[in-house]
C-alpha positions in Angstrom: -29.4 56.0 -51.2 -26.6 58.3 -52.3 -25.8 61.6 -50.6 -27.0 63.5 -53.6 -30.3 61.7 -53.4 -30.6 62.5 -49.7 -30.0 66.2 -50.4 -32.7 66.0 -53.1 -35.2 64.4 -50.7 -34.4 67.0 -48.0 -35.0 69.8 -50.5 -38.3 68.4 -51.6 -39.4 68.0 -48.0 -38.5 71.6 -47.3 -40.5 72.7 -50.3 -43.5 70.7 -49.1 -43.2 72.2 -45.6 -43.0 75.7 -47.1 -46.2 75.0 -49.2 -48.0 73.7 -46.2 -46.9 76.6 -44.1 -48.9 78.9 -46.5 -51.9 76.7 -47.2 -55.4 78.2 -47.5 -56.3 76.8 -44.1 -54.2 79.5 -42.4 -56.3 81.8 -40.3 -58.3 84.3 -42.3 -57.9 87.9 -41.0 -60.9 90.1 -40.3 -60.6 93.6 -38.9 -63.5 94.9 -36.7 -63.9 98.6 -35.9 -66.2 99.4 -33.0 -67.8 102.9 -32.5 -71.0 104.3 -31.1 -73.2 102.7 -32.5 -71.7 100.6 -35.2 -69.6 97.4 -35.9 -67.6 97.7 -39.2 -66.0 94.5 -40.6 -63.3 94.5 -43.2 -65.0 91.6 -44.9 -68.6 90.5 -45.0 -67.9 87.0 -46.3 -65.1 84.6 -45.7 -64.3 81.0 -46.3 -64.9 78.4 -43.6 -61.9 77.6 -41.4 -59.9 79.5 -38.8 -60.3 83.3 -38.6 -58.6 85.8 -36.4 -60.6 89.0 -35.6 -58.5 92.1 -34.8 -60.9 94.3 -32.9 -60.2 98.1 -32.4 -62.4 100.3 -30.2 -62.5 103.6 -32.1 -65.3 104.8 -29.9 -65.3 106.9 -26.7 -66.7 104.3 -24.2 -65.8 100.6 -23.5 -67.0 98.0 -26.0 -66.4 94.3 -26.8 -66.9 91.9 -29.7 -69.0 88.7 -29.7 -69.4 86.2 -32.5 -72.5 84.0 -32.3 -73.9 81.3 -34.6 -73.6 77.7 -35.7 -73.1 76.6 -32.1 -70.4 79.2 -31.4 -70.8 82.1 -28.9 -67.4 83.6 -28.0 -66.4 87.1 -27.1 -63.4 89.3 -26.3 -63.0 91.0 -23.0 -64.0 94.6 -22.5 -61.9 96.8 -24.8 -61.2 100.3 -23.6 -61.4 103.3 -26.0 -58.3 103.4 -28.2 -57.3 99.8 -27.4 -57.4 96.6 -29.5 -57.9 92.9 -28.9 -57.9 89.7 -31.0 -60.2 86.7 -31.1 -59.4 83.5 -33.1 -62.2 81.1 -33.9 -62.8 78.1 -36.3 -66.0 78.8 -38.2 -68.2 76.4 -40.1 -70.3 77.5 -43.1 -73.3 79.6 -42.1 -74.3 83.1 -41.0 -72.9 84.6 -37.8 -73.9 87.6 -35.7 -71.0 89.9 -34.8 -71.9 92.4 -32.1 -71.0 94.3 -29.0 -72.4 92.5 -25.9 -71.7 95.3 -23.4 -74.6 96.4 -21.2 -76.6 93.1 -21.4 -76.6 93.6 -25.2 -77.8 97.2 -25.0 -75.0 98.3 -27.3 -76.2 95.6 -29.7 -79.7 97.0 -29.6 -78.4 100.5 -30.3 -77.0 99.3 -33.6 -73.7 97.6 -32.8 -74.6 94.4 -34.8 -73.2 93.1 -38.0 -73.5 89.9 -40.1 -70.6 87.7 -41.2 -71.2 85.0 -43.9 -69.0 82.0 -44.0 -68.9 80.0 -47.3 -67.8 76.4 -47.7 -64.0 76.0 -48.1 -64.6 74.4 -51.6 -67.2 74.8 -54.3 -69.1 78.0 -54.5 -67.1 81.2 -54.3 -67.4 83.1 -51.1 -68.9 86.1 -52.8 -71.8 83.9 -54.1 -72.7 82.4 -50.7 -75.5 83.9 -48.6 -74.3 82.2 -45.4 -77.4 80.1 -45.0 -76.4 77.1 -47.1 -77.7 78.5 -50.3 -76.5 80.6 -53.2 -76.9 84.4 -53.2 -79.9 85.8 -54.9 -82.4 83.4 -53.3 -83.6 86.2 -51.1 -83.7 86.5 -47.3 -86.7 86.6 -45.0 -87.8 90.1 -44.1 -87.0 91.2 -40.5 -90.0 90.9 -38.2 -91.5 94.1 -36.9 -91.6 94.4 -33.1 -94.3 96.5 -31.5 -95.5 97.3 -28.0 -98.7 98.9 -26.5 -98.2 100.8 -23.3 -100.9 102.1 -20.9 -100.1 104.4 -18.0 -101.6 103.6 -14.6 -101.3 104.1 -10.9 -100.3 107.4 -9.2 -99.3 110.2 -11.5 -96.6 112.5 -10.5 -95.1 115.7 -11.9 -91.3 116.0 -11.4 -90.2 119.6 -10.8 -86.7 121.1 -10.9 -84.4 120.2 -8.1 -81.1 118.6 -7.2 -80.2 115.0 -8.4 -80.1 112.8 -5.4 -77.0 110.8 -6.3 -74.4 113.5 -7.4 -71.4 111.6 -6.2 -72.4 108.5 -8.2 -73.0 110.4 -11.4 -69.9 112.6 -11.1 -67.3 110.2 -12.5 -69.5 109.2 -15.4 -70.1 112.9 -16.4 -66.4 113.2 -17.1 -67.0 111.3 -20.4 -69.6 113.8 -21.7 -67.3 116.3 -23.4 -69.1 119.5 -24.6 -72.3 118.5 -22.8 -70.8 118.0 -19.4 -71.4 121.6 -18.3 -75.1 121.5 -19.1 -75.5 118.1 -17.4 -73.6 119.3 -14.3 -76.0 122.2 -14.0 -78.9 119.7 -14.1 -77.3 117.9 -11.2 -77.8 121.0 -9.1 -81.2 122.0 -10.4 -82.7 119.8 -13.2 -85.5 117.5 -14.1 -84.2 114.4 -12.3 -85.1 115.3 -8.8 -87.1 114.3 -5.7 -89.1 117.5 -6.0 -92.4 116.0 -7.0 -96.1 116.6 -6.7 -99.0 114.2 -7.3 -101.2 115.2 -10.3 -103.7 113.3 -12.6 -103.7 112.2 -16.2 -103.7 109.4 -18.8 -101.2 108.2 -21.3 -101.3 105.4 -23.8 -99.3 104.7 -27.0 -98.2 102.1 -29.4 -94.6 102.0 -30.7 -93.2 100.0 -33.7 -89.5 99.1 -34.0 -89.1 98.8 -37.8 -85.5 99.7 -38.2 -83.2 102.7 -38.0 -85.4 105.1 -40.1 -88.8 103.4 -40.2 -89.8 103.4 -36.5 -93.2 104.9 -35.7 -95.4 105.8 -32.8 -99.1 106.6 -32.1 -100.2 107.9 -28.8 -102.0 110.5 -26.6 -101.2 111.9 -23.2 -103.5 114.2 -21.2 -102.6 115.5 -17.8 -103.0 118.5 -15.4 -99.9 120.0 -13.8 -99.4 121.5 -10.3 -100.4 125.0 -11.5 -103.8 123.8 -12.7 -103.0 123.9 -16.4 -104.3 121.1 -18.7 -101.9 119.7 -21.2 -102.4 117.4 -24.2 -99.7 115.7 -26.2 -100.3 113.9 -29.5 -97.5 111.6 -30.7 -97.5 110.6 -34.4 -93.8 110.6 -35.5 -90.5 109.5 -34.0 -87.2 111.3 -34.0 -84.9 109.0 -35.9 -82.0 111.4 -36.0 -79.4 111.5 -33.2 -80.5 113.3 -30.0 -78.3 115.0 -27.5 -76.3 113.3 -24.8 -73.3 111.2 -25.3 -73.5 108.8 -27.0 -76.4 109.7 -29.2 -79.4 107.8 -30.5 -83.1 108.1 -31.3 -86.1 106.2 -32.6 -87.8 103.3 -30.9 -85.8 100.7 -29.0 -87.4 97.7 -27.2 -85.6 96.2 -24.2 -82.7 98.5 -23.3 -80.3 98.5 -20.3 -78.9 102.0 -19.9 -78.5 105.3 -18.0 -76.8 105.4 -14.5 -73.5 103.6 -14.3 -73.7 102.0 -17.8 -72.1 105.0 -19.5 -74.9 104.9 -22.1 -76.9 108.1 -22.2 -77.3 110.4 -19.2 -76.3 109.2 -15.7 -78.9 111.5 -14.2 -81.4 108.7 -14.4 -80.5 105.6 -12.3 -79.4 102.4 -14.1 -82.5 100.9 -15.5 -84.0 98.3 -17.8 -86.7 99.5 -20.2 -89.4 97.6 -22.0 -89.4 100.4 -24.6 -87.5 103.7 -25.0 -88.4 106.2 -27.7 -87.6 109.7 -28.9 -90.3 111.5 -30.8 -91.8 114.8 -31.9 -95.3 115.7 -30.7 -98.1 118.3 -30.9 -98.4 119.9 -27.5 -101.5 121.8 -26.4 -102.1 123.9 -23.2 -105.6 124.6 -22.1 -106.8 123.7 -25.6 -104.3 126.1 -27.5 -101.5 124.7 -29.6 -98.1 125.5 -27.9 -95.9 123.7 -30.5 -96.2 120.9 -33.1 -92.5 120.3 -32.7 -92.1 119.3 -29.0 -89.2 117.0 -28.3 -90.4 113.9 -26.4 -88.6 111.1 -24.6 -90.6 108.2 -23.3 -89.5 105.1 -21.3 -91.4 102.2 -19.7 -88.7 101.4 -17.2 -87.8 99.5 -14.1 -89.2 101.3 -11.0 -86.9 104.1 -9.8 -89.3 105.8 -7.3 -90.7 104.5 -4.0 -94.3 104.6 -2.9 -95.5 107.4 -0.7 -93.1 110.3 -1.3 -92.0 109.1 -4.8 -88.4 109.9 -4.2 -85.7 108.2 -6.3 -85.0 105.1 -4.3 -81.9 103.5 -5.9 -78.8 104.3 -8.0 -79.0 100.9 -9.7 -82.7 100.1 -10.3 -82.2 97.6 -13.2 -83.6 94.6 -11.3 -86.9 96.3 -10.2 -90.3 95.6 -11.8 -90.7 97.4 -15.2 -93.9 99.4 -14.5 -92.8 103.1 -14.3 -93.8 105.1 -17.4 -91.8 108.3 -17.8 -92.8 111.2 -20.1 -90.4 114.1 -20.7 -91.3 117.0 -23.0 -89.0 119.7 -24.0 -89.4 122.7 -26.4 -88.3 122.0 -30.0 -85.0 123.3 -31.4 -84.9 127.1 -31.2 -88.3 127.4 -29.4 -88.9 129.2 -26.0 -89.2 127.3 -22.8 -92.6 126.1 -21.7 -94.7 128.1 -19.3 -94.0 125.6 -16.6 -91.4 125.2 -13.7 -88.0 124.8 -15.3 -89.5 125.3 -18.8 -90.1 121.6 -19.2 -92.8 118.9 -18.5 -91.8 115.7 -16.8 -94.6 113.3 -15.7 -94.6 109.7 -14.4 -97.3 107.0 -14.3 -96.0 104.8 -11.5 -98.0 101.6 -12.1 -98.1 101.0 -15.9 -98.2 98.0 -18.1 -97.5 96.8 -21.7 -98.7 94.2 -24.1 -98.3 93.2 -27.7 -100.7 95.2 -29.9 
């Protein structure tokens, strides 16, 4: 072979290497932006093969990114606010969940959950593929509706204003609360999360439906007497689906949530807990048979036990492993309305031995 032929062969080889260096099998690039409470992907559909996720935490608390599906379950480490990370995976055709796994998936349940569809590398165009091995337009199964029926039981206590029993534990978490920090710090000194309790009597039962961000619903009735002898009735018939105060913000009905305390999710003035259901609602509130407001703001949790028997003092800073049987009802005046005629201007009642079932 002549020298000229050798040079020609070398040039052809270089050209082939250049082509291979830019072949379609190169990693696809997907950007993921994490905030409270959303995962935003730069692409909803990609072609099967290697993909690199560039993940940015644009939120104000730590997050992470996990990709799950088709036998894969991989995640980044925890990403601090303002920081980024990458995750490179090889994905087969199918549908994948892309979500934040922080807080035993509590961030996912708060809405940090997206879907990524991966189309075959050849054949149908990625935009025509629905990620389940079929062409788009075939339809997808409707999401199942989750529901829970909760009945209050056991000793009933009214929680009165007083100091929070774990101020040193809550203090560093309160630093993250921005404009609301001052109000929360005042509640540390004299607020609704205290050991100042009195035993009362009453009943509470409700059904809650988790149907999606704006379709959640609730139906329930609470009746109880407070320490001053007043008789109260609360009728629940609609949830609050808009954001509610306390950083970060959320509302509606959420089944199975790990939050409060040291999780940096919602207020740290409740110990860290697991809940069977948490909901935010509006209610019609009556005192001694007279309507007080039809716009009372209501927060309900069936949560892991925070209070001990006997004196019903808060017994733990991290209560997440305790039995879920404490039913907590907090009622506040509606926006712009005067405080209630009750200690502290609020109503806070617990049923300490409660239960739940599917309706």
